[in-house]
N, C-alpha and C positions, 0 to 999 in steps of 0.2 A: 436649433433644437437644444434646449437647456439641460435635458435629462442626460447625464453622462452615459448611462447604459444604452439609451436610445442612440446617442452619437456613436458609441462603440458598435452597436448592431448595424447601423447604417454603413460604417466604415468596413465592416467585415462582409457585408453583402450576403451572397448566397451561402457563405460559410456559417453564418450565424443561425442558431435555432433559439427561438424565444420561448420561455416557459417550458423548456424541455424537462422531462422526468429525470430526476437525479437520484432520489431515494431508491427508485427501482433499479438503479445501476449498482447499488451496494449489496453486500451479502446480507444485510439486515432486511432489505426489501421494504423498508418503511421510510417515510420522510417525504418532503416536498420537492418542488422543481428548482431548476437553476434559472435565474433571470435571463442569462445568455449562455449558450453552450456552443463550443466549436469542437469538431472532431478533426484532429490533425493526422493526416495520412503520410505527409512528407514534411521535410524541414521547411519548405516554402510556406506551408500553412502556419508554422510557428512564426516565421518572419512577418506574415500578414497580421498575426495577432499583435506582434510588437508594434508594427506600423499603426495599427488601429489604436493601441494604447497611447501612442505618441500624440494622437489628435485630441486627447482629453486635456482639459484644464485642471483636472484633479485626479487623485488616485482612486482606484476601485479595488474591491476585494477580488483576488484571482485565486482559483483553486485548480490544481492539476490532479486529475483523477486517473488511476490505473484500473484495477479490477474492483475498487470499492470495498476491499476486504478489511480495511482498517478505518472505516469512515461511518459516521452517524450524521445524517442530515436532519435538521429540525423539521417539524411538520410544516412550518411556514415556508420552508425552502431556503435557498441561498441567494441573497440579493447581490449577485456579482457575476463574474465571468468564470465559467468552468471550461477547462481545456482537457479533452479526452484524447488519448493516443489511439489511432485506428490501426487497421491491419497493416498498412504500409510501414508503420513503425513498430511492428510486432513480430517481425521475421526472426527466425532462429537458424543459425548456421553452425553445424557441428563438423568437426574434422572428418576426413574420409575414414571409411571403415578400416579395421585392422588389416595391414598389408598394403593399403592404398598409398600410404605415405612413408612406409618403411619404419614407422615408429614401433618400438618394442614396449612391452609392459613397463609401466613406471615413467615413461617419457612424458615430459611436461608439454601440455597442449592447452588450447583454449576454445571455449564455445562463445560465439558472438550472438547476443540476443538483443532485440529491440526493446526499448523501454516499456512498450505496451505488451510485450510477451508475457504469458502466464508462467509463473515460476514452476508450478508442477509439470507443465508441458515441457519446459526446458529440462527438468530433471528426468522425465521419462524418455525423451528423445536422446538425451546423453547416455542413459543406461542402455538403451536399445542399440547404441553405437559402440557399446563396450567401453564406455568412459566412466571413470570413477571420480568421486569428489563432490558430486551434487545430489547424491541420493537423498540426503536430509531435506532438500528443498521441495520434495514432493508434498511435504506437510505444511508448506507455506502458501496459502491460497490467494496470493496477490500477484501483482505485476512485477517485472524486473525493476522498473524504475522506482516503484513504491518500496520495494525491498531494499534497494540501494539507499533511498532517502532515510528509512528508519533503521537501517542495518538489521533487517529481519533475520531471524535465526531459529534454530531448534535442534534437538538431538546432538548437542555438543558442537555445533558449527554455526556460522553466521556469514552474511555477505562480505564482511570485512576480511574473512579468512580465505575467500576465493576470488575477490575482485582484483583484476590486474589493472584495468583502466576503464574509464567511461567517457562518453561524449555528452556534453551538457550544453543546452541552449538556454540562454538567459532572456526571458521575455521582457525584462526591464531595459536591457542594453541592446538587445538584438545580436549579441555576440555568441559565438560557439567556441567552446574550449574542450580540449582533450586532457583529462586529468588522471594521474596515476592514483592508486589506492591511498598512498601516503598523503595526498592532498585533500582527501575527503573528510578528514576530521572525524573519523568514526568513534563512537562511544557505544555504550549499551543502549540499544534500540534508538540510536540517533546518529546523525551526520551533520556536516557543516553546510549542507545544501539549504539555500534560502527558498522562501515560498514560490518565487517566480522562476526558479531554475528547474528545467525539465531534463531528465535523463533520457537522451535519445537512443543511446546504445550502451551496452556493457560487455566487456570482455571478461569471461569467467574462467579461472584456471581449472583444468581437469587433468587427469592422467590416464594413460591407456591401461586397461585391465581386461577382465573376462566379462563378457556380456551376462552370462548366467549369474555371476556373483553380484554384478551391479543391479540387475533386475530383482534378485532376491532381497537385496538391501532396501530397494524401493518398496517392495511388498511388505517388508518388516515394518517400515515406517507407517505405511497405510494401516496395517493391522493394529499397531500400537495406538494410532490416533482413533480408530474406531472403537477400541476397547476403553480408552481413557478420556476421550473428549466427545462432547455432544454434537450431533448433526443439527439440521434445522437452520433457522435464521439467526445468525450471530456473527460476530466479527473476531472470533478467536479470543485471545486473552485481552481483557479490558485494562488491567493494570500491569505495570512493570513490576518485577520482583524486587523488593527492597533488599539492600545488602545483607547477605547471610540468611535470608528467609524467602518464603514463597507467598505471593499475594493470595493465592487460593487457600493456603493454610490459614492465613489471618482472617479471611472472610468466613471460612468454615468455623473457626474458633469463636468468631463473634456470633455464631448461631444464625447466619444469614443464608445458608443453603436453602433454596426454595422460596426465599422471600419474594413476594409479588407486589407490584403496583400496577393496577390496570392491566394492560396487555403485555407487560414485560415481567420477567422473573429471573432471579439468579438460578443457574442450572443446578439440578439435583445431582448431576454427574460430575461436574467440575465447577467449583465455586468461583473461579476467575472468569467464567463465561456468563454473559447476560443474554437471555433468549428473548426474541420478539415473536409474538403471535402473528399468524397470517392476518394481514389486513389491520395490524395494530398501529400503535403510535410511537414515533421516535421520541416524543416528549416523555412518554412513559419510560422508555429505556433510559433516558437521561435522568429521570427522577430516581430510578432504581440505583443508578451509578452514584448519584449524590448521596442517597441514603446510606449506601454501603460505605462510602468514604467517611461519612460522618460517624457511623457506628464503629467502624474499625479504629478510627482515631480516638474515639471516646473510650473504647474498651482496652486498646493496646498501646495507644500513644503514637502509633505509626500513621503517617500521612501517606496514603497510597497515591501514586502518580499514574494517571491514565496514559496508556500508550495508544488508545483509541483517539482518533482525530474527530472532534465534534464541531460542526459548522452550522451557522444560521441561528444559533441560540443566542439569547440576550447576552450571556457572559462568555460566548465562544471567542477564541482568538483566531479569527479569520485572517488568512494571509493577505497582505497588501503588497502589490508590486510597485516599486518606485521606478518610474521611467526616467532614465538618465542617459 
């Protein structure tokens, strides 16, 4: 079998899903399928992916997907391997309730969350256990692994400020490493994680507090988001904020609020959001993003940098795993 994806699918056996919907797994709800998709529920599944990759005579694009909240898949789909973390790698463990471990208010503790766990769920469960420090995360609609990869943040905090350590599986080498936060190379909306490295688990620092205060803080974040950010099919902020400025302000100043191309448009509520119509086109979303970048650069001289990951497009930087 000369087709590398065919070889890969054969090596993965029942684990492989061919032509599986991928765009539907994103918060945009648009875009095409994955050539091969594997849902990993345990680390053994990740080892199987590594072994399958080792059988290939060439490299293939590999994409690790969490909740798809920062991802845009081209209408033609992604011609590579997609690894999705399943329920077995999405478990959340919070410290015992107040009094259970003798910890007093302010005592340092940690929540352990699988890479596939939804960050808002982690935030809510932590608050319900009377734990403080993760309330801001209820406003980040992605997975823990994805949030670590991009150092997601909001409301004055980010993953770098709460991560104590994480467990990382390298699909290229088949090795597992436990890394402290200092080894993650965190920057603004970035980390040193390579495309084929999968965050299996993360330890997040929290402190004991009052449940009522924690849940009130979560509610405040939710209210703020509803008041200032649009709902519907989007992936949150499209562009990172340039130093000393806000991407949304630059887009609005360029007169692009409400700009539409086909089935996609810049949000009327927040100019750093691009909305997709139900049943719309990912290629239309990409066209809006490219137009906005060009116009902002023309009018202000600022080159906006997308924080949105775009795959399957002609000029997309799809991740490639080197097997070694």
